[in-house]
LUMDRENLUM-987508 format. One line per field, with one value per residue (C-alpha): residue number from 1; x, y, z. Coordinates in steps of 0.2 Angstrom, whole numbers, plus 5000, padded with zeros to 4 digits. Example, Ala and Ser with C-alpha at 12.3 -4.5 7.8 and 13.67 -1.06 7.14 Angstrom:
num = [1 2] .
x = [5062 5068] .
y = [4978 4995] .
z = [5039 5036] .
***
This chain:
num = [1 2 3 4 5 6 7 8 9 10 11 12 13 14 15 16 17 18 19 20 21 22 23 24 25 26 27 28 29 30 31 32 33 34 35 36 37 38 39 40 41 42 43 44 45 46 47 48 49 50 51 52 53 54 55 56 57 58 59 60 61 62 63 64 65 66 67 68 69 70 71 72 73 74 75 76 77 78 79 80 81 82 83 84 85 86 87 88 89 90 91 92 93 94 95 96 97 98 99 100 101 102 103 104 105 106 107 108 109 110 111 112 113 114 115 116 117 118 119 120 121 122 123 124 125 126 127 128 129 130 131 132 133 134 135 136 137 138 139 140 141 142 143 144 145 146 147 148 149 150 151 152 153 154 155 156 157 158 159 160 161 162 163 164 165 166 167 168 169 170 171 172 173 174 175 176 177 178 179 180 181 182 183 184 185 186 187 188 189 190 191 192 193 194 195 196 197 198 199 200 201 202 203 204 205 206 207 208 209 210 211 212 213 214 215 216 217 218 219 220 221 222 223 224 225 226 227 228 229 230 231 232 233 234 235 236 237 238 239 240 241 242 243 244 245 246 247 248] .
x = [4950 4946 4946 4947 4937 4937 4954 4969 4980 4983 5001 5003 5014 5031 5030 5045 5051 5046 5057 5072 5068 5079 5076 5083 5078 5070 5051 5038 5019 5006 4988 4974 4975 4961 4954 4970 4973 4990 4999 5017 5027 5044 5052 5061 5057 5057 5055 5049 5038 5027 5010 4995 4976 4966 4948 4938 4927 4941 4955 4968 4970 4979 4975 4985 4984 4971 4968 4977 4964 4968 4950 4943 4942 4923 4918 4929 4921 4904 4910 4922 4926 4945 4958 4975 4989 5005 5022 5018 5031 5032 5037 5039 5032 5017 5002 4985 4966 4964 4980 4974 4975 4989 5006 5022 5036 5055 5067 5067 5048 5043 5028 5034 5018 5000 4998 4985 4985 4994 4997 4988 4989 4970 4964 4947 4952 4946 4963 4959 4974 4985 5002 5015 5027 5021 5013 5010 5009 5005 5020 5017 5023 5009 4996 5001 5000 4982 4978 4984 4973 4958 4961 4962 4945 4953 4948 4960 4961 4971 4978 4970 4980 4968 4977 4978 4996 5006 5025 5034 5051 5065 5072 5083 5068 5073 5060 5058 5043 5024 5014 4997 4984 4969 4966 4951 4942 4943 4955 4972 4982 4969 4970 4989 4988 4993 4986 4984 5000 5012 5026 5029 5047 5049 5038 5046 5063 5061 5064 5049 5055 5038 5020 5024 5036 5023 5010 5022 5028 5010 5004 5017 5008 4992 4977 4981 4999 5007 5018 5030 5027 5040 5034 5038 5026 5031 5049 5050 5051 5038 5034 5018 5012 4997 4987 4982 4964 4956 4949 4930] .
y = [5074 5091 5106 5124 5136 5155 5155 5163 5166 5148 5142 5123 5113 5106 5088 5078 5060 5047 5034 5044 5042 5032 5027 5041 5055 5070 5073 5085 5082 5095 5093 5097 5084 5084 5099 5110 5117 5120 5109 5104 5090 5083 5066 5054 5040 5025 5012 5010 4998 4995 4986 4990 4989 5003 5004 5016 5019 5024 5029 5031 5013 5000 4981 4966 4950 4955 4949 4960 4960 4978 4982 4999 5009 5014 4996 4989 5001 4995 4977 4975 4993 4992 4997 4988 5001 4994 5002 5014 5026 5023 5039 5043 5061 5063 5059 5059 5059 5073 5072 5061 5069 5081 5081 5073 5084 5081 5094 5103 5107 5095 5084 5065 5057 5059 5056 5041 5031 5027 5012 5017 5010 5011 4993 4998 5001 5019 5027 5039 5033 5045 5044 5032 5036 5024 5033 5029 5039 5035 5038 5053 5044 5031 5045 5055 5040 5037 5055 5057 5042 5050 5067 5059 5050 5033 5019 5015 4996 4986 4968 4954 4939 4931 4925 4930 4929 4930 4931 4915 4913 4900 4892 4908 4919 4926 4930 4915 4920 4923 4909 4907 4907 4906 4905 4914 4900 4903 4917 4919 4910 4896 4893 4893 4878 4888 4881 4885 4881 4885 4897 4910 4914 4923 4933 4936 4933 4945 4937 4937 4937 4942 4946 4965 4961 4950 4963 4977 4966 4961 4979 4985 4974 4977 4966 4954 4953 4935 4933 4918 4912 4901 4893 4878 4864 4850 4856 4855 4870 4873 4886 4892 4906 4916 4928 4943 4948 4965 4968 4972] .
z = [4958 4963 4951 4957 4946 4947 4956 4949 4965 4969 4968 4965 4976 4968 4965 4970 4965 4978 4970 4976 4994 5006 5024 5035 5024 5033 5029 5035 5037 5035 5039 5051 5065 5077 5068 5071 5054 5046 5058 5053 5060 5056 5055 5044 5032 5043 5029 5011 5002 5016 5013 5024 5025 5031 5035 5024 5039 5050 5038 5051 5057 5047 5049 5046 5036 5023 5006 4993 4980 4976 4973 4967 4983 4981 4978 4991 5004 5000 5001 5014 5021 5018 5005 5004 5000 4993 4992 5006 5014 5033 5043 5061 5058 5069 5060 5068 5063 5052 5043 5029 5012 5018 5010 5015 5010 5008 5015 4999 5001 4987 4989 4990 4998 5003 5022 5023 5040 5056 5067 5083 5100 5102 5102 5097 5079 5079 5076 5090 5101 5091 5084 5091 5077 5064 5050 5032 5016 4998 4987 4976 4960 4964 4967 4952 4940 4946 4945 4927 4922 4930 4922 4905 4909 4909 4921 4935 4937 4949 4948 4957 4961 4973 4989 5007 5014 5029 5031 5033 5042 5043 5058 5061 5061 5044 5031 5019 5008 5008 5016 5007 5020 5008 4989 4980 4971 4952 4954 4945 4959 4960 4941 4942 4954 4970 4986 5004 5013 4998 5002 4987 4986 4969 4957 4939 4947 4961 4978 4990 5008 5016 5012 5010 4996 4987 4988 4981 4967 4961 4963 4950 4936 4927 4924 4911 4914 4916 4931 4934 4952 4961 4977 4989 4993 5005 5004 4985 4973 4960 4946 4939 4928 4933 4923 4934 4933 4936 4953 4953] .
***
């Protein structure tokens, strides 16, 4: 959090409601790409509820197929150098290195997201390849909820499920669930009996067609919450209850 002291001429931005966004809505990104201050680019909301992992060392380059442990960003930077962001807004508005932290606005000028990362064509992972029309922003409702807790002096905790997943597909290529690629020993999923190779299809009655959905659903909970997980193993459906832990 940043507090401006001794300033009386600052006009705060108007905060919008990111829950009201729909794919196709017009958006504007403001930032300082490549050091060019006050740059404005325009695009649309390409998709909602994306999950991506971004390196804390190169915060413009998301990665794929990472454990969604939802760890504290500072500690995760020290341990693995990456942060998993669930429920992100995907936009084709040009976002480049230097845009991170800038606002994503709706067409009414309201802040509905915080620009965070891009999917770049640069194979080195530096993010210096520039925008290819796939950018990500943290929904403002998510950012505001976290900011409100920090302002109150509360600790922000994130839920830990303890699995790594990829998306599973059926014979027609349609999403059929989240395939468990690895299970953290002693974690909530492990204690619930979930194993590598299981395909998670529902959480608390919400269908899980892919790994992104699973990440998003789990992220909506708090440490200590009990979630009912439906999964398939060897063609048979099973249910288990997992108690989410707090990421460290």
